[in-house]
N, C-alpha and C positions, 0 to 999 in steps of 0.2 A: 504493500499500499504506500509506504513512504517513497519507494523508488518511482512508482507510477505518479505520485503527486509531486515529485521533485523536492521533497523536504527530508531533513535528517530525522532519525529516530529520536535524537535528543530533543529536537524542536517539537516533535509530535508530543512527547511526554510532558514537556513544559506547558504546552497549550492545553493538554488534557488535565493537568493539575489545576490550571486556572478555571477551566469550565466545569469539571466534574471532580472536585476534591475528594469526596467520599469514595467514588469508584477507583480513583487513582491510588488512594491510600490502601484499599483493599488489595488491589493488584500488586502494589509494591511489597506489601507484607507477604503476599502469596509467593512473589518471587524470592523474597528472603528466606521464607520457609523451605522452598525447594532447594535453594543453594546450600543451606545449612544441612539439610537431610542428606543431599547427595554427598556431601564431604563429612558425613558421619559426625556432625556437631563439633568438628575440629577447627572450623573457620571462625576467626574473629571478625569484628566489624570492618576492619581495614581490608581483609581479603574479600569479604562479602561486597564491600563498596567497589572494589576493583572489578569483580565479576559482573556486578550490576552495570558498571560503566561499559564493559564489553557487550552487554546486551542492549546498550543504548540509553540507559537510565542515567541521568545527571543528578545525583543525589548528594547532599552534604553528608560527610561522614558522621557528624553529630546526630543527624536524623536516623541514619542507619543503626547507630549504637543505641539510640533511645528505643526504636522499634524492636530491636533484638532484646533489649532489657525488658520491655513490656511483655514480650512473648516468651521470656525465659530461654532465649536462644544463644546467649553469649557463651562462648567457648569456656569450658571449665579445665584448668590446668590439671593434667593427670598426676596423681600423686603415687608415691611408692606404696607397694602393697603393705597392708598391715592385717594382722590376723584377727584382731578383735577391735570393737569400737574404742577409739582413743578420744577421751573428752577434750583433749587439746587440739583436735582436728574436726573441723566442721564437715568435711567430705571424705570420710574413710572409704577405702577401696579394699575389696576382699578377694581371696583366691578364686579361681574358676573351678569350683567343685564339680560342676556339670560335666566337664570334660573327662572325669575320671569315673563316672557312674555307668553301671549296667542296669537298666530298669527292668524289674520283674513284676511290677504292679502299680497301682494308682497311689497317689499321695506320697510319692517318693521324690519326685522333682516337679516343681512348678516353674513355669517360665513366664515372664512379664514383659510388657512393652507398651509404648505410648505412640499414638499417631494423631495427626490433625485432620479435621474434616471442615471444609469450607463451605459455609452457607452463603447466601447472597449478601448479607450484611454483617457477618461476623464469622469468627473462627471458633470452632469447638474442638475439644481435645478428648480423645478416647483412650482409657487405659484398660488393658485386658490381662487376665491371669489364666493360663492354660495348664492343664495337667499334661506333662510331657509324654507320659505313657500312652494315653488314650487320645490326646490332642483335643480333649474336651475343654471348652471355655467355662471355667468354674467361677469366674468373677469378672465384672466389668463396671466401668463408671464413665459418665460423660460430664465434663465441666467446661466452663468458658475460661479457665485459667489452668496454667501448668504448675500451680503450687502443689505442695506435697499432698494436700487434702484429696486431689484427684486419684493418686495411686493408693492412698490409704483406704478410700472408699471402695476401690476394686478389690483390695486385699481383704477387708472386712467381710465383703460379701462372699469371697472364696472361702474363708475360714468358717463363716456361718453355714455355708452350704455343704462343705466336706468335712468339717470337724477333724482335721488331721491329727495324728498321734505326733509326739515330739520326734525330731529327727528328720523331718521333711526338709529338703533343700529348696531354696527360692532363688532362681537365677534371673538376672536382668543385665541391662547395660550399665555404664557407669554415670548415668544421668543424676543430676542433683536431687531429683525427687526420691530416687531409691536409696540415696545416702543420707537423706534427712533423719534427724535424730528421732522424730516421731515415727517414721516408718520402721526404722531399726528397732525401736522400742516395742512396736507391735509384733515384729517378727520374734523378738527375744521372748516376749511374754507368752507366745504360743509354742515355744520350743522349735522354731524354724531357723534353720542355718542360712544365712545370706551367701550368695555366690555372684560374681560379676564377670562380664565377658573380658577377654583380653584386649588390650589397647589396639584399636584399628582392625579388629577382626570381626566383621558382621556375621560370619557363619556360626559363631558361638551361640547365637540366639536364633537359629535358623527356623525352628519350629514356630516361634511366635511371629516372625517376620512373614513366614508362609501363610499363617492364618490371616494376618492383616492384609496381605495381598489378595487372598481370596474374598475377604469381606469387601474390599474396595472394588474389585472387579465384578463381583456378582450382586452386590447391593448398592454401595455408595455411588458408583459411577452410572448406575442404571436409573437413578431417580433425581428429581428436583424437589427437595424438601421445602415445605412452606416455612417451617420454623423449627425451633429446638424441640418442641413437643412432638412434632411430626417425625423428625429424626429419631428421637428416643423411642418412639412407638415402633418404627420399623427396625431399629437395632434390636429391640427385645424380640421381635418376630423372627428376624434372621438368626440371631445368636442363640437364644434360648430354645426356640422351637424348631427351626429348620436345620442350622448347622449341627447342633449337638444331637439331634434325634432323627433327622431324615437324610442329611447329605452324606453321600458314600465317600469315604476317604481312601485313596489308593494305597497309602501307607499302612492302612489297617485291613488290608485284604478286601477292599470295597465294602466295608461296613461303616455305619455311623459310629461316632464316639461312644454314644450311649450303648449301642448294640455290642460294640467291642468290649466295653466294660462288663456288661452282663455275661458275655460268653467266657471271658477269661479271668474273671475275679470271683472268688468265693465271698459271700456276704460277710463283712466284718473283718476281712483279711486283706492286707495291702501288699503281701509278698515280702520276700527277704531283700533288703538293700544290699547291693554289693558294689565294690570299687574295683577298678583295674588300674594297674600301674600306680599303686598307692604311694610308692616311694617318690613319685613325681608330683604329688598333689600340690606342693607349694611352688612348683615350676611351671604351672599351667599357662603362664604368661610368656613362656619362652618356647621357641621351636615351632614345628609345624603343627597344623591342626590335626586333631586325632578324631577318628571315627567314634560314633556314639554321642557326639555333641548334640 
């Protein structure tokens, strides 16, 4: 369009900002979200501003930093692994226990992640918790903020639904929400061990990312939601009733997660948890990716 009209992309965006500031703001936030997610939340506002410029956006770095701060997208400096929560550190990072586990039943490993959903006038954020053995969504929450309350709400739902015994491992990325004191306290109170992905390795949380891809392709991208209530209604229908109970999963021998659990789980029994390569449990951030993640 810009080439046909004989104008620069930067000029187009400047004019658009003056004529339709709200639409321009939403599109800019959307572009920032996409850049940050593509680069695994490792880009700071300077790199984001540079990539926006390459896309034709003339944006002040202060505005980029402000929008990233509002959406909790500022890059978090990765810290050295620590094995327990240290009160002197706001953002503790934990070993990747998921890479050493061989699953034999439900409630041994839960995986969690966050994604964003764009409506016409706002962004909403979805947090999900899956049982890694059956791929069943055991908890989810929708909020208009990326604050820790989003993931806490999803985790509380999962705990209330499954009532796991102590020893369950909870795996996530290194996002600030999962390292928040309130979240770690909830895990500890229920005897759940935290586990986090290795730096720069998206495959460590592949099960959860696969679920999010399915959700977006089969539900989010197929509808235009009126508002948050409409979105929440359809999410409940898709996750709780369709995905968990009806959708066939190739990794489960073309069974639904609920059917897979009924077939392979004895009531009240979650199987024996085992680890492989136990001697490398604290070196999961080093070396090649292992099978079983």
